[in-house]
C-alpha positions as a Python dict, from the first residue, in 0.01 Angstrom:
ca = {
    (1, 'M'): (0, 0, 0),
    (2, 'V'): (306, -169, 144),
    (3, 'E'): (249, -294, 495),
    (4, 'G'): (519, -360, 750),
    (5, 'L'): (805, -157, 603),
    (6, 'T'): (985, 71, 845),
    (7, 'S'): (1117, 412, 746),
    (8, 'G'): (1468, 266, 739),
    (9, 'Q'): (1362, -18, 510),
    (10, 'K'): (1190, 223, 273),
    (11, 'R'): (1500, 443, 268),
    (12, 'A'): (1716, 137, 188),
    (13, 'K'): (1487, 42, -100),
    (14, 'L'): (1498, 395, -239),
    (15, 'R'): (1878, 390, -216),
    (16, 'Q'): (1871, 105, -469),
    (17, 'V'): (1722, 343, -728),
    (18, 'H'): (2023, 455, -931),
    (19, 'I'): (1942, 827, -949),
    (20, 'L'): (1881, 837, -570),
    (21, 'A'): (2200, 656, -472),
    (22, 'A'): (2390, 973, -380),
    (23, 'A'): (2102, 1169, -227),
    (24, 'K'): (2127, 1278, 137),
    (25, 'D'): (1938, 1077, 398),
    (26, 'A'): (1736, 1386, 489),
    (27, 'D'): (1633, 1435, 125),
    (28, 'I'): (1541, 1068, 92),
    (29, 'D'): (1328, 1089, 406),
    (30, 'T'): (1158, 1409, 286),
    (31, 'L'): (1090, 1250, -51),
    (32, 'E'): (958, 930, 107),
    (33, 'E'): (689, 1126, 292),
    (34, 'T'): (535, 1216, -46),
    (35, 'L'): (547, 867, -199),
    (36, 'T'): (271, 617, -259),
    (37, 'W'): (398, 257, -255),
    (38, 'R'): (230, 18, -498),
    (39, 'R'): (261, -353, -558),
    (40, 'V'): (191, -459, -915),
    (41, 'R'): (140, -792, -1088),
    (42, 'G'): (297, -912, -1408),
    (43, 'G'): (91, -782, -1701),
    (44, 'D'): (-39, -474, -1520),
    (45, 'E'): (-24, -150, -1718),
    (46, 'V'): (132, 102, -1482),
    (47, 'V'): (128, 400, -1719),
    (48, 'S'): (-87, 441, -2031),
    (49, 'H'): (41, 599, -2351),
    (50, 'L'): (-73, 964, -2375),
    (51, 'D'): (-202, 965, -2016),
    (52, 'R'): (-179, 1311, -1860),
    (53, 'G'): (-35, 1192, -1527),
    (54, 'K'): (284, 1359, -1408),
    (55, 'Q'): (403, 1119, -1138),
    (56, 'V'): (755, 977, -1146),
    (57, 'F'): (793, 609, -1054),
    (58, 'F'): (1086, 444, -878),
    (59, 'A'): (1105, 70, -954),
    (60, 'V'): (1242, -101, -644),
    (61, 'E'): (1138, -456, -736),
    (62, 'G'): (1046, -629, -1061),
    (63, 'E'): (1092, -591, -1435),
    (64, 'F'): (900, -351, -1659),
    (65, 'Y'): (882, -263, -2028),
    (66, 'A'): (825, 66, -2202),
    (67, 'K'): (604, -8, -2504),
    (68, 'L'): (409, 146, -2788),
    (69, 'Q'): (135, -20, -2994),
    (70, 'T'): (20, 44, -3347),
    (71, 'A'): (-346, 97, -3439),
    (72, 'F'): (-364, -266, -3556),
    (73, 'G'): (-214, -409, -3237),
    (74, 'R'): (153, -465, -3310),
    (75, 'E'): (366, -389, -3004),
    (76, 'V'): (708, -227, -3009),
    (77, 'A'): (917, -264, -2694),
    (78, 'I'): (1116, 56, -2646),
    (79, 'R'): (1331, -49, -2351),
    (80, 'Q'): (1344, -276, -2049),
    (81, 'L'): (1338, -137, -1696),
    (82, 'S'): (1475, -336, -1404),
    (83, 'A'): (1476, -284, -1029),
    (84, 'G'): (1671, 35, -962),
    (85, 'S'): (1524, 214, -1264),
    (86, 'H'): (1280, 502, -1273),
    (87, 'F'): (1032, 628, -1531),
    (88, 'G'): (786, 910, -1587),
    (89, 'E'): (1030, 1199, -1555),
    (90, 'I'): (974, 1322, -1911),
    (91, 'A'): (609, 1406, -1841),
    (92, 'A'): (709, 1571, -1512),
    (93, 'L'): (981, 1779, -1678),
    (94, 'T'): (796, 1879, -1995),
    (95, 'D'): (428, 1883, -1889),
    (96, 'T'): (341, 1658, -2185),
    (97, 'P'): (137, 1337, -2210),
    (98, 'R'): (311, 1006, -2147),
    (99, 'S'): (531, 916, -2443),
    (100, 'V'): (507, 538, -2385),
    (101, 'A'): (307, 281, -2192),
    (102, 'I'): (480, 105, -1903),
    (103, 'V'): (380, -255, -1841),
    (104, 'A'): (497, -483, -1558),
    (105, 'D'): (670, -791, -1696),
    (106, 'T'): (686, -949, -1348),
    (107, 'D'): (538, -881, -1008),
    (108, 'G'): (701, -570, -865),
    (109, 'L'): (707, -285, -618),
    (110, 'L'): (691, 81, -719),
    (111, 'A'): (721, 406, -528),
    (112, 'E'): (504, 670, -696),
    (113, 'C'): (641, 1024, -657),
    (114, 'P'): (442, 1343, -725),
    (115, 'A'): (600, 1558, -994),
    (116, 'E'): (623, 1852, -755),
    (117, 'A'): (835, 1654, -506),
    (118, 'F'): (1061, 1522, -783),
    (119, 'L'): (1118, 1868, -930),
    (120, 'A'): (1174, 2017, -585),
    (121, 'L'): (1452, 1764, -517),
    (122, 'M'): (1611, 1845, -852),
    (123, 'A'): (1609, 2216, -765),
    (124, 'R'): (1749, 2151, -418),
    (125, 'D'): (2018, 1891, -500),
    (126, 'G'): (2250, 1957, -794),
    (127, 'A'): (2397, 1605, -785),
    (128, 'F'): (2049, 1455, -813),
    (129, 'A'): (1963, 1687, -1102),
    (130, 'T'): (2286, 1584, -1277),
    (131, 'A'): (2201, 1215, -1226),
    (132, 'V'): (1859, 1271, -1388),
    (133, 'A'): (2017, 1458, -1681),
    (134, 'A'): (2285, 1192, -1727),
    (135, 'H'): (2021, 919, -1733),
    (136, 'L'): (1827, 1103, -2004),
    (137, 'A'): (2147, 1154, -2205),
    (138, 'R'): (2230, 782, -2188),
    (139, 'N'): (1881, 701, -2313),
    (140, 'V'): (1928, 935, -2610),
    (141, 'V'): (2255, 764, -2705),
    (142, 'Q'): (2114, 414, -2664),
    (143, 'L'): (1801, 493, -2863),
    (144, 'T'): (2018, 653, -3134),
    (145, 'D'): (2214, 328, -3157),
    (146, 'R'): (1892, 131, -3189),
    (147, 'V'): (1765, 355, -3470),
    (148, 'F'): (2094, 289, -3650),
    (149, 'E'): (2056, -87, -3598),
    (150, 'L'): (1700, -85, -3733),
    (151, 'A'): (1805, 110, -4041),
    (152, 'A'): (2134, -62, -4116),
    (153, 'L'): (2140, -418, -3982),
    (154, 'E'): (1975, -746, -4070),
    (155, 'T'): (1770, -929, -3806),
    (156, 'R'): (2063, -1157, -3715),
    (157, 'F'): (2282, -867, -3608),
    (158, 'R'): (2000, -688, -3431),
    (159, 'V'): (1957, -1006, -3225),
    (160, 'Y'): (2331, -998, -3146),
    (161, 'A'): (2307, -634, -3037),
    (162, 'E'): (2011, -706, -2808),
    (163, 'L'): (2186, -1006, -2651),
    (164, 'L'): (2488, -787, -2578),
    (165, 'R'): (2264, -526, -2415),
    (166, 'L'): (2113, -798, -2197),
    (167, 'A'): (2460, -930, -2115),
    (168, 'A'): (2565, -589, -1982),
    (169, 'S'): (2337, -639, -1681),
    (170, 'G'): (2375, -1018, -1664),
    (171, 'E'): (2549, -1227, -1401),
    (172, 'A'): (2903, -1354, -1461),
    (173, 'V'): (2914, -1731, -1399),
    (174, 'D'): (3177, -1995, -1468),
    (175, 'R'): (3059, -2067, -1822),
    (176, 'G'): (2965, -1718, -1937),
    (177, 'I'): (2702, -1451, -1868),
    (178, 'L'): (2370, -1564, -1721),
    (179, 'I'): (2060, -1355, -1786),
    (180, 'R'): (1792, -1437, -1532),
    (181, 'D'): (1429, -1348, -1606),
    (182, 'A'): (1529, -1322, -1971),
    (183, 'P'): (1277, -1162, -2205),
    (184, 'T'): (1065, -1393, -2414),
    (185, 'H'): (1140, -1437, -2783),
    (186, 'E'): (827, -1233, -2854),
    (187, 'T'): (958, -947, -2641),
    (188, 'I'): (1300, -958, -2807),
    (189, 'A'): (1126, -945, -3145),
    (190, 'A'): (919, -643, -3034),
    (191, 'T'): (1235, -474, -2909),
    (192, 'I'): (1437, -513, -3229),
    (193, 'G'): (1156, -470, -3483),
    (194, 'A'): (1147, -830, -3604),
    (195, 'Q'): (909, -1126, -3621),
    (196, 'R'): (917, -1380, -3339),
    (197, 'E'): (983, -1661, -3586),
    (198, 'A'): (1295, -1485, -3711),
    (199, 'V'): (1421, -1439, -3355),
    (200, 'N'): (1352, -1806, -3279),
    (201, 'R'): (1554, -1904, -3584),
    (202, 'E'): (1853, -1686, -3501),
    (203, 'L'): (1863, -1803, -3139),
    (204, 'R'): (1856, -2166, -3255),
    (205, 'V'): (2150, -2094, -3486),
    (206, 'L'): (2344, -1941, -3196),
    (207, 'A'): (2258, -2236, -2971),
    (208, 'N'): (2369, -2487, -3236),
    (209, 'A'): (2695, -2292, -3274),
    (210, 'G'): (2760, -2319, -2901),
    (211, 'L'): (2732, -1947, -2830),
    (212, 'I'): (2421, -1957, -2609),
    (213, 'E'): (2209, -2195, -2404),
    (214, 'Q'): (1841, -2130, -2344),
    (215, 'G'): (1629, -2231, -2045),
    (216, 'R'): (1293, -2128, -1904),
    (217, 'R'): (1328, -1750, -1862),
    (218, 'E'): (1707, -1790, -1843),
    (219, 'L'): (1963, -1732, -2113),
    (220, 'L'): (2331, -1823, -2083),
    (221, 'I'): (2564, -1644, -2323),
    (222, 'L'): (2868, -1869, -2354),
    (223, 'D'): (3089, -1648, -2572),
    (224, 'V'): (3020, -1275, -2546),
    (225, 'D'): (3341, -1187, -2730),
    (226, 'R'): (3243, -1382, -3042),
    (227, 'L'): (2904, -1210, -3049),
    (228, 'R'): (3063, -868, -3002),
    (229, 'D'): (3326, -930, -3269),
    (230, 'A'): (3063, -1048, -3520),
    (231, 'L'): (2852, -740, -3455),
    (232, 'R'): (3148, -502, -3482),
    (233, 'R'): (3254, -653, -3816),
    (234, 'R'): (2908, -575, -3951),
    (235, 'A'): (2811, -253, -3773),
    (236, 'G'): (3134, -97, -3654),
    (237, 'T'): (3158, 25, -3295),
    (238, 'T'): (2859, 215, -3159),
    (239, 'T'): (2875, 448, -2860),
    (240, 'S'): (2689, 201, -2638),
    (241, 'D'): (2943, -66, -2732),
    (242, 'A'): (3239, 163, -2668),
    (243, 'V'): (3146, 252, -2309),
    (244, 'D'): (3028, 53, -2008),
    (245, 'W'): (2680, 183, -1927),
    (246, 'R'): (2494, -55, -1700),
    (247, 'L'): (2210, 169, -1583),
}
């Protein structure tokens, strides 16, 4: 439960969810009546892999990861989800078990939406339905690029590609691009299919070369262009690199 939030404050928080940005106030208010608001703590598993739940979640605060785990415990991070993201729509749309687990990386606030309310809004609002479809299409392209990276690139260049993805949603500062609440080296390794030690080594090389600076849960990329040029020389230009997708 979320105590003390007025209807206007809840509407404002929902407006920060990318796929709801263009929805009508009346539709937002109707949707909000169906929602369950949940605070979560870092480390909480919000959704379990293969769970049969159909709810869709709107992340209004916090950072989350979509993950899978092998039978012997190795984790693979599929993608990062920040405030403004949503997840769970695949189960709602396809009536299938959850394809990934969702784990809170930080404390956060979620609005849990019944599948029926989500699907009703899609049927009622063509712009909302298009936003959902466009989000799914972007995910397909980005995951396609990552499959290519895993198959074709050495760890060094997979690290470069992940840093550039992080930079896309980073903060422009005087000296470069600042990534606040940066993922741990272990999480980066799980995301790119590498060992943590290899990621540590590559980040040290970049720091010694003056391309990045690392702090506690912060990462400053000092020269994005050099990273991008090095990756393009090795991999060519991928679709995600060719367009500016920040959602």
